[in-house]
N, C-alpha and C positions, 0 to 999 in steps of 0.2 A: 610635607605635609603632616604625614604622622608623630614624627617626635615635637610638631608645630602642638597639636591640640595637645599630644603627652602636657609639653611645658605649659599652655592654656590651665588647662582640670591641677597642675600640681598646683600654680600661680591660684589659681581659685580656692585650691585646700585650702592652702596660707592663708590667702584672707578673710574665712568663715574661722579659725583657726584666731586669727589677731582677734577678728569680728567676737567672738565670745566668751573672747578668756575678757572681752572688756560688761560684756552682758553680765550685770548682778543679777541675785535675786528677786529682786523686785522686781525686774520684766520680765525673769521668764515665769515669777510666776502669774502676772498681767496677760502673757500669751497662753497658758491653760488656759483662764478662765475665759480671757475670747473665744476660745473653738469654744470649748464647753459649752458655751452661750449662740454658737450658732444656729445655723435652722438646719436640722435637718437629712431636712432630703434635698441641697445643695451645695456637695463637694464645693465647687466657687468657695464656696465663702469659707470653708473651711484651707482651702489655703489663700484665703485672700488674695485672689486672683479674678480680675476683669473675665468678662465671657466672651471673651474676642481669642485668649489665653491662646499661644500655639503648648503643644507638647515639649516641648524643649526643656519652656517658660513656666511650665507646671512641675515638671522632674526636679527644677530646680528650687520653687520653690518648697516642694516636700521637703527634700534636703535641705533646706534648711529651718527652714520650721520643725522641721526634727528632731535636729543635734539642739534648736534652744529649750525642747522639751521631753526632750531623751528620762526619763528619768535613774539612769545616774550620772545624770546630769543639772539634773531640777529637782530640786526639794518637796513639793509641791506635793501632798496627797494624794493627788489626781491628773500626776504627771503622766504618769501608766496610760490610762482610758483617754486623755489629750494625744498623745504619742496612739492610740489603737484607731482613735475618729482621723485623724491626717496620712495616715496608710493606708484609708477603707475609704478617704475623701483621694487621694493617687490612683491608688488602684482601677472607680468611675469612673476619670477619666482615662487612666487610658484603656480601659474595656471602649470602641470602636462603637458599636452597640448602644452603652449607657452614653456614651456623649453625645451623639448623634440625636440618639432620646433628651437630652435634657438641651442642646441648641435648639432642637425644634421648638421648646413650651419656653427657650427666650426668644425665637425669632415671632412666637405669637401673643406674644408680652407683647412687640414690640411694634405689631399692624393694632394690636387694642389701642397701643398710647399714641402714635400715626394720627388715629380717626378723632379721638374722642380731642385728642390736640388740630386736627380741621375745623372741628364744627368748631373750637372755642374761636381759628379765625375767620368765620363769616361774621360772627360777631366783632372784629376787631377787624375795620377797614383797612387801620395801619400798617398790620404785623400781615393783613393779608398782599397789599398790595408789593410790601416789602420784600417778604414770599418769594413774589412775580421773578419782580424786579433781578432777587439775587439769584434765580435760575437754580433753585432748594438750598443753595450755600446757607441759606438762613436756619431752614430746620435742621441741618448738615449737624451746623455749626453746636443745637440746642444739644439734637442727640450725640453729642460729646461732653457737655458740662457736667459739670457734680448734680445738681436737680434731675433731668434727662434720666441720669445711670443710676439715684437714689428709684426712682420713679419704677423704672424699670427693675427694678432687687425686688420690687416692694408685689409687684405686679405677677414674678417670674415666682415668689412663695409662693399667693395667692392660687395662683395655674398648676405646680406640681404640689400643692394641698387637695387640690380640687379631682385629680389628673390618682390621687395613692387614695383618697375616698373611694372615687369609682372602684377602685383597683382591690381596695377590701370589699366593698360591698360584692363585686362580683366574686372572689375569694370563700367570699360567706358563703354567698349561694350552693355555691360549688359544692361547700362544705354542708351544706346541707342537703343538698339533694345525694351525693355517697352514702351520709348516713342513711337516708331515704332507702336507700338503692339496699345499704345492707340492713337495716331492719328486712327489708322486704323480703332480703335474698334467708332469713337469720328465720322468719314465721315461714316462709314456707319448707324451707329444711326441718323446722319441728313440723310442719305438718303432714310431711313427709314417711320423718320419722313417726310417727302416729298412728300413718295406714300401716308403716310397716309393721310394730308392736301389737296394732291390732289383729291382721292375716296371721301372722306370728298365733295371736292368740289364738283365734278360731283352726289354725290345722294344729294346733296344740290339742283343741280337744275334738278331733275329728272320731279321736276313734272310742270315743266316750260317748261321742252322740248314734255312731253304726251299730254301739252295743245298744242304746235305750233301745236303738229303730228294733234292731235284733229282738231282745227279750220282749220287749213290745209287744212285738209281731207273733212272737211264739207262743206268747202269756191270754194276746185277747181271743175274748167270752167271744162264741158263733152257737148264736137265737134260730138264724134262719140260715138255709140253702144258699151261699155266695155274698155271707152280712157278717164282720167282723166289727167286734166295740171296743175301743179300747178299754183298761184301768177308769175307775169318776178318776175326776180327781176334784179335791175338796176344795169348799169355796171361804172366803168369809165367812160365812154364816153357818156352825159349829150341821146346825142343823138342815141343809141342806146338802146338797150335793150335783153338782152339774155333769150330766153323762150330752155325750153324741152320738147325735139324729144315728142312724143304723145308715150309710153310706150301699146299695149298691152297685155291685161288679158290674162292668161291663153293658150298661145300661138297664 
């Protein structure tokens, strides 16, 4: 069984080599342009695959297209960019979470298109009867048509764009909230810094304040028993001075 698989792989490699030997530079350039014009949020478009493609189909298609636009083989100035876009597309489709998200958007798009079609059928009696008689075969045939696939592609683009816009708005709000919290934290730190500086400054002048009070107590003039007057303090008017009223001790 292993030899059969190995032989199949070798044959595939040989077919690919023969294929690319016949691919012209114009075809390679056109593929680069196609890749770069794809809708950025849909990796299925980059690999030119339908939404129901299997994992094996994704790998096989990536290998084919990546060889076609590989910078060593393709002379187009944006070949490297196209090659990187293909690699990213494959990575997304091989990631189960990303794939599930994309397919959920595809299913939502299908439901919207089906609902739209039901409304149209109500107006078209002949189509409605035909749909009922064939027990849904008519609808299945329509969904396999090129017209439906094109509508689906456009609708998926709309939904992916809408979801991406919501994600960016949410990210913007988160960033704004983080910025606000950071600003509040910085303001809080600055407030505590000023408070510490004030306390340190106050503590630094403690000895000076104590000395001034001692000098005041020693040099205060006594008029009556139990009364102490502090030195006169000058006011803005040089001809006047403010004198504290005598304060009696012990009531």
